[in-house]
VOMAR-266099 format. One record per residue: residue in three letters; x, y, z of N, C-alpha, C, O in turn. Coordinates in nm, 4 decimals, always signed. Example, Ala and Ser with C-alpha at 12.3 -4.5 7.8 and 13.67 -1.06 7.14 Angstrom:
<rodrens>
RODREN type      n.x      n.y      n.z     ca.x     ca.y     ca.z      c.x      c.y      c.z      o.x      o.y      o.z
RODREN  Ala  +1.3190  -0.5690  +0.7800  +1.2300  -0.4500  +0.7800  +1.3200  -0.3300  +0.7800  +1.4236  -0.3319  +0.8465
RODREN  Ser  +1.2850  -0.2250  +0.7080  +1.3670  -0.1060  +0.7140  +1.2900  +0.0030  +0.7870  +1.3409  +0.1138  +0.8039
</rodrens>
This chain:
<rodrens>
RODREN type      n.x      n.y      n.z     ca.x     ca.y     ca.z      c.x      c.y      c.z      o.x      o.y      o.z
RODREN  Met  -1.5319  -2.3951  -1.2554  -1.4146  -2.3121  -1.2350  -1.3379  -2.3049  -1.3656  -1.3216  -2.4053  -1.4348
RODREN  Gly  -1.2908  -2.1855  -1.3990  -1.2152  -2.1655  -1.5217  -1.0713  -2.2106  -1.5069  -1.0234  -2.2392  -1.3972
RODREN  Ser  -1.0044  -2.2160  -1.6196  -0.8643  -2.2557  -1.6216  -0.7861  -2.1551  -1.7040  -0.8376  -2.1004  -1.8015
RODREN  Met  -0.6608  -2.1304  -1.6645  -0.5785  -2.0325  -1.7329  -0.4329  -2.0766  -1.7223  -0.3906  -2.1309  -1.6202
RODREN  Thr  -0.3588  -2.0532  -1.8262  -0.2156  -2.0800  -1.8242  -0.1429  -1.9467  -1.8289  -0.1720  -1.8624  -1.9137
RODREN  Val  -0.0485  -1.9279  -1.7378  +0.0289  -1.8040  -1.7355  +0.1775  -1.8377  -1.7310  +0.2170  -1.9439  -1.6829
RODREN  Asn  +0.2581  -1.7467  -1.7814  +0.4030  -1.7594  -1.7733  +0.4527  -1.6647  -1.6651  +0.4180  -1.5466  -1.6634
RODREN  Leu  +0.5342  -1.7179  -1.5750  +0.5869  -1.6385  -1.4644  +0.7388  -1.6417  -1.4665  +0.7985  -1.7405  -1.5093
RODREN  Pro  +0.8015  -1.5346  -1.4205  +0.9475  -1.5356  -1.4081  +0.9911  -1.6445  -1.3092  +0.9155  -1.6824  -1.2198
RODREN  Asp  +1.1116  -1.6928  -1.3263  +1.1613  -1.8027  -1.2431  +1.1540  -1.7720  -1.0940  +1.1226  -1.8607  -1.0146
RODREN  Asp  +1.1825  -1.6482  -1.0546  +1.1795  -1.6155  -0.9119  +1.0383  -1.6230  -0.8550  +1.0201  -1.6591  -0.7388
RODREN  Ile  +0.9389  -1.5894  -0.9357  +0.7995  -1.5982  -0.8897  +0.7563  -1.7442  -0.8835  +0.6866  -1.7847  -0.7904
RODREN  Val  +0.7973  -1.8231  -0.9822  +0.7689  -1.9671  -0.9794  +0.8272  -2.0278  -0.8519  +0.7606  -2.1063  -0.7843
RODREN  Ala  +0.9506  -1.9919  -0.8190  +1.0146  -2.0445  -0.6980  +0.9378  -2.0029  -0.5730  +0.9238  -2.0820  -0.4797
RODREN  Leu  +0.8886  -1.8808  -0.5703  +0.8109  -1.8326  -0.4565  +0.6815  -1.9125  -0.4414  +0.6461  -1.9540  -0.3311
RODREN  Val  +0.6119  -1.9337  -0.5519  +0.4870  -2.0113  -0.5490  +0.5157  -2.1533  -0.5013  +0.4453  -2.2061  -0.4152
RODREN  Glu  +0.6185  -2.2138  -0.5571  +0.6532  -2.3511  -0.5185  +0.6922  -2.3594  -0.3713  +0.6586  -2.4568  -0.3040
RODREN  Ala  +0.7622  -2.2588  -0.3210  +0.8013  -2.2576  -0.1798  +0.6795  -2.2476  -0.0889  +0.6754  -2.3109  +0.0166
RODREN  Lys  +0.5806  -2.1687  -0.1291  +0.4579  -2.1562  -0.0492  +0.3857  -2.2904  -0.0398  +0.3351  -2.3272  +0.0662
RODREN  Val  +0.3812  -2.3630  -0.1511  +0.3167  -2.4949  -0.1512  +0.4002  -2.5934  -0.0697  +0.3458  -2.6687  +0.0111
RODREN  Ala  +0.5315  -2.5934  -0.0905  +0.6198  -2.6868  -0.0202  +0.6154  -2.6663  +0.1312  +0.6324  -2.7614  +0.2075
RODREN  Ser  +0.5926  -2.5427  +0.1743  +0.5881  -2.5139  +0.3179  +0.4610  -2.5670  +0.3832  +0.4519  -2.5756  +0.5057
RODREN  Gly  +0.3635  -2.6023  +0.3006  +0.2359  -2.6482  +0.3535  +0.1373  -2.5358  +0.3778  +0.0240  -2.5591  +0.4197
RODREN  Glu  +0.1808  -2.4146  +0.3515  +0.0924  -2.2995  +0.3708  -0.0257  -2.3040  +0.2742  -0.1352  -2.2581  +0.3066
RODREN  Tyr  -0.0026  -2.3600  +0.1550  -0.1063  -2.3732  +0.0524  -0.1077  -2.5164  +0.0016  -0.0055  -2.5851  +0.0026
RODREN  Leu  -0.2254  -2.5606  -0.0430  -0.2379  -2.6965  -0.0960  -0.1784  -2.7104  -0.2349  -0.1231  -2.8148  -0.2694
RODREN  Asn  -0.1899  -2.6036  -0.3154  -0.1418  -2.6117  -0.4530  -0.1120  -2.4722  -0.5065  -0.1395  -2.3714  -0.4414
RODREN  Glu  -0.0554  -2.4691  -0.6262  -0.0155  -2.3433  -0.6884  -0.1342  -2.2510  -0.7130  -0.1230  -2.1294  -0.6975
RODREN  Ser  -0.2471  -2.3082  -0.7511  -0.3662  -2.2268  -0.7775  -0.4098  -2.1502  -0.6532  -0.4520  -2.0349  -0.6619
RODREN  Asp  -0.3992  -2.2154  -0.5369  -0.4373  -2.1481  -0.4128  -0.3457  -2.0289  -0.3841  -0.3914  -1.9255  -0.3352
RODREN  Val  -0.2166  -2.0434  -0.4145  -0.1220  -1.9337  -0.3937  -0.1594  -1.8154  -0.4820  -0.1674  -1.7017  -0.4354
RODREN  Val  -0.1821  -1.8435  -0.6098  -0.2145  -1.7370  -0.7050  -0.3473  -1.6720  -0.6685  -0.3592  -1.5495  -0.6718
RODREN  Arg  -0.4473  -1.7527  -0.6339  -0.5780  -1.6984  -0.5962  -0.5655  -1.6064  -0.4754  -0.6205  -1.4963  -0.4752
RODREN  Asp  -0.4930  -1.6511  -0.3718  -0.4766  -1.5693  -0.2522  -0.4030  -1.4395  -0.2846  -0.4387  -1.3331  -0.2339
RODREN  Gly  -0.3015  -1.4482  -0.3682  -0.2287  -1.3280  -0.4080  -0.3171  -1.2291  -0.4812  -0.3103  -1.1087  -0.4564
RODREN  Leu  -0.4000  -1.2795  -0.5712  -0.4888  -1.1910  -0.6471  -0.5975  -1.1313  -0.5589  -0.6342  -1.0151  -0.5760
RODREN  Leu  -0.6492  -1.2095  -0.4649  -0.7495  -1.1556  -0.3724  -0.6882  -1.0477  -0.2829  -0.7524  -0.9469  -0.2533
RODREN  Thr  -0.5645  -1.0693  -0.2405  -0.4945  -0.9680  -0.1611  -0.4738  -0.8412  -0.2423  -0.4944  -0.7308  -0.1919
RODREN  Leu  -0.4332  -0.8565  -0.3671  -0.4146  -0.7413  -0.4554  -0.5458  -0.6659  -0.4752  -0.5478  -0.5428  -0.4732
RODREN  Ala  -0.6549  -0.7392  -0.4944  -0.7854  -0.6752  -0.5120  -0.8250  -0.5969  -0.3868  -0.8792  -0.4868  -0.3970
RODREN  Ala  -0.7982  -0.6530  -0.2694  -0.8301  -0.5833  -0.1441  -0.7466  -0.4562  -0.1302  -0.7972  -0.3532  -0.0858
RODREN  Gln  -0.6191  -0.4630  -0.1679  -0.5339  -0.3441  -0.1623  -0.5828  -0.2382  -0.2604  -0.5835  -0.1192  -0.2287
RODREN  Asp  -0.6235  -0.2815  -0.3792  -0.6772  -0.1871  -0.4773  -0.8022  -0.1184  -0.4235  -0.8187  +0.0027  -0.4386
RODREN  Asp  -0.8900  -0.1963  -0.3608  -1.0118  -0.1391  -0.3030  -0.9781  -0.0383  -0.1935  -1.0385  +0.0687  -0.1859
RODREN  Ala  -0.8814  -0.0731  -0.1089  -0.8414  +0.0178  -0.0012  -0.7823  +0.1465  -0.0581  -0.8093  +0.2552  -0.0070
RODREN  Leu  -0.7024  +0.1345  -0.1629  -0.6453  +0.2532  -0.2262  -0.7551  +0.3399  -0.2865  -0.7533  +0.4621  -0.2714
RODREN  Asp  -0.8499  +0.2777  -0.3543  -0.9618  +0.3527  -0.4126  -1.0406  +0.4268  -0.3049  -1.0771  +0.5429  -0.3235
RODREN  Arg  -1.0672  +0.3598  -0.1917  -1.1407  +0.4245  -0.0819  -1.0619  +0.5424  -0.0263  -1.1189  +0.6485  -0.0009
RODREN  Trp  -0.9303  +0.5245  -0.0071  -0.8464  +0.6315  +0.0456  -0.8466  +0.7513  -0.0484  -0.8600  +0.8656  -0.0047
RODREN  Leu  -0.8317  +0.7245  -0.1775  -0.8337  +0.8343  -0.2741  -0.9676  +0.9071  -0.2707  -0.9724  +1.0300  -0.2669
RODREN  Arg  -1.0757  +0.8305  -0.2719  -1.2100  +0.8890  -0.2748  -1.2438  +0.9610  -0.1444  -1.2966  +1.0722  -0.1465
RODREN  Asp  -1.2134  +0.8977  -0.0309  -1.2586  +0.9497  +0.0981  -1.1641  +1.0518  +0.1610  -1.2080  +1.1360  +0.2394
RODREN  Asp  -1.0354  +1.0456  +0.1278  -0.9382  +1.1343  +0.1920  -0.8710  +1.2309  +0.0947  -0.8681  +1.3516  +0.1185
RODREN  Val  -0.8175  +1.1777  -0.0140  -0.7383  +1.2618  -0.1041  -0.8256  +1.3615  -0.1790  -0.7955  +1.4809  -0.1802
RODREN  Val  -0.9326  +1.3148  -0.2413  -1.0179  +1.4056  -0.3192  -1.0756  +1.5164  -0.2314  -1.0688  +1.6330  -0.2704
RODREN  Pro  -1.1325  +1.4850  -0.1139  -1.1822  +1.5943  -0.0299  -1.0720  +1.6924  +0.0115  -1.0958  +1.8130  +0.0185
RODREN  Ser  -0.9522  +1.6411  +0.0389  -0.8414  +1.7308  +0.0750  -0.8047  +1.8220  -0.0406  -0.7806  +1.9411  -0.0208
RODREN  Cys  -0.8004  +1.7668  -0.1612  -0.7709  +1.8495  -0.2795  -0.8792  +1.9542  -0.3005  -0.8497  +2.0698  -0.3309
RODREN  Asn  -1.0037  +1.9137  -0.2843  -1.1141  +2.0090  -0.2997  -1.1062  +2.1198  -0.1948  -1.1324  +2.2363  -0.2245
RODREN  Glu  -1.0702  +2.0827  -0.0726  -1.0553  +2.1816  +0.0349  -0.9429  +2.2790  +0.0024  -0.9564  +2.3994  +0.0246
RODREN  Met  -0.8324  +2.2278  -0.0499  -0.7206  +2.3160  -0.0855  -0.7585  +2.4106  -0.1982  -0.7189  +2.5272  -0.1977
RODREN  Lys  -0.8350  +2.3610  -0.2948  -0.8787  +2.4477  -0.4048  -0.9735  +2.5558  -0.3541  -0.9669  +2.6707  -0.3977
RODREN  Ala  -1.0618  +2.5181  -0.2617  -1.1600  +2.6132  -0.2096  -1.0966  +2.7139  -0.1137  -1.1417  +2.8281  -0.1042
RODREN  Asn  -0.9920  +2.6714  -0.0427  -0.9284  +2.7573  +0.0582  -0.7765  +2.7512  +0.0451  -0.7093  +2.6973  +0.1331
RODREN  Pro  -0.7219  +2.8051  -0.0621  -0.5766  +2.7939  -0.0831  -0.4942  +2.8609  +0.0261  -0.3776  +2.8269  +0.0458
RODREN  Glu  -0.5537  +2.9551  +0.0966  -0.4797  +3.0230  +0.2031  -0.4472  +2.9291  +0.3192  -0.3583  +2.9584  +0.3991
RODREN  Lys  -0.5180  +2.8169  +0.3295  -0.4928  +2.7202  +0.4363  -0.3825  +2.6206  +0.4004  -0.3383  +2.5439  +0.4860
RODREN  Ser  -0.3382  +2.6212  +0.2759  -0.2372  +2.5240  +0.2340  -0.0973  +2.5733  +0.2691  -0.0758  +2.6920  +0.2936
RODREN  Val  -0.0035  +2.4803  +0.2711  +0.1367  +2.5133  +0.2963  +0.2195  +2.4586  +0.1810  +0.1782  +2.3659  +0.1113
RODREN  Ser  +0.3354  +2.5167  +0.1626  +0.4239  +2.4684  +0.0569  +0.4818  +2.3330  +0.0967  +0.4778  +2.2943  +0.2135
RODREN  Leu  +0.5348  +2.2631  -0.0004  +0.5984  +2.1350  +0.0269  +0.7154  +2.1533  +0.1232  +0.7370  +2.0710  +0.2121
RODREN  Glu  +0.7898  +2.2608  +0.1050  +0.9031  +2.2894  +0.1938  +0.8555  +2.3090  +0.3375  +0.9170  +2.2580  +0.4311
RODREN  Glu  +0.7459  +2.3831  +0.3548  +0.6913  +2.4040  +0.4896  +0.6433  +2.2722  +0.5504  +0.6622  +2.2472  +0.6694
RODREN  Ala  +0.5817  +2.1895  +0.4683  +0.5329  +2.0603  +0.5170  +0.6495  +1.9732  +0.5635  +0.6428  +1.9122  +0.6702
RODREN  Phe  +0.7560  +1.9674  +0.4840  +0.8722  +1.8881  +0.5229  +0.9407  +1.9457  +0.6467  +0.9879  +1.8708  +0.7322
RODREN  Asp  +0.9463  +2.0776  +0.6562  +1.0035  +2.1395  +0.7760  +0.9245  +2.0978  +0.8999  +0.9829  +2.0648  +1.0031
RODREN  Gly  +0.7932  +2.0995  +0.8894  +0.7087  +2.0572  +1.0009  +0.7288  +1.9109  +1.0349  +0.7319  +1.8735  +1.1522
RODREN  Phe  +0.7424  +1.8285  +0.9327  +0.7655  +1.6856  +0.9544  +0.8996  +1.6637  +1.0244  +0.9078  +1.5879  +1.1211
RODREN  Arg  +1.0033  +1.7294  +0.9761  +1.1362  +1.7154  +1.0374  +1.1337  +1.7618  +1.1834  +1.1925  +1.6983  +1.2709
RODREN  Arg  +1.0654  +1.8725  +1.2078  +1.0543  +1.9245  +1.3445  +0.9839  +1.8214  +1.4333  +1.0272  +1.7969  +1.5459
RODREN  His  +0.8778  +1.7624  +1.3841  +0.8040  +1.6606  +1.4593  +0.8938  +1.5408  +1.4904  +0.8922  +1.4896  +1.6024
RODREN  Val  +0.9714  +1.4962  +1.3924  +1.0616  +1.3822  +1.4136  +1.1662  +1.4162  +1.5193  +1.1927  +1.3356  +1.6084
RODREN  Arg  +1.2256  +1.5347  +1.5099  +1.3260  +1.5760  +1.6091  +1.2657  +1.5811  +1.7495  +1.3257  +1.5323  +1.8452
RODREN  Glu  +1.1465  +1.6406  +1.7609  +1.0821  +1.6526  +1.8920  +1.0459  +1.5156  +1.9482  +1.0626  +1.4907  +2.0676
RODREN  Thr  +0.9973  +1.4284  +1.8637  +0.9623  +1.2931  +1.9085  +1.0865  +1.2178  +1.9531  +1.0850  +1.1511  +2.0565
RODREN  Ala  +1.1944  +1.2279  +1.8756  +1.3199  +1.1611  +1.9119  +1.3727  +1.2142  +2.0445  +1.4213  +1.1372  +2.1273
RODREN  Ala  +1.3637  +1.3447  +2.0651  +1.4113  +1.4048  +2.1899  +1.3291  +1.3546  +2.3086  +1.3848  +1.3255  +2.4144
RODREN  Arg  +1.1975  +1.3444  +2.2917  +1.1114  +1.2940  +2.3996  +1.1446  +1.1490  +2.4321  +1.1458  +1.1100  +2.5489
RODREN  Leu  +1.1713  +1.0695  +2.3299  +1.2005  +0.9280  +2.3523  +1.3345  +0.9082  +2.4226  +1.3523  +0.8114  +2.4965
RODREN  Lys  +1.4286  +0.9996  +2.3996  +1.5599  +0.9901  +2.4646  +1.5537  +1.0339  +2.6098  +1.6345  +0.9904  +2.6918
RODREN  Ala  +1.4581  +1.1199  +2.6419  +1.4496  +1.1762  +2.7780  +1.3968  +1.0760  +2.8781  +1.3838  +1.1078  +2.9963
</rodrens>
């Protein structure tokens, strides 16, 4: 296993120490490792979302611009949906 020394801001040091003190982790290295693995998983999920959802949507919009809506129209639709949902929940 490799070794590395890093400098962290005081608030992050306190967070790491609190995680160890709580018993959630055995030591500081475990906290950092878990944090980095979580970050890597989030990065992978973001990459998949961009590749599987965003890029195809952009390609579809380029191929069929007549199917797209303006940002204003999209927000209007979102606001309408929120109002309708709120009204249903109150009823």
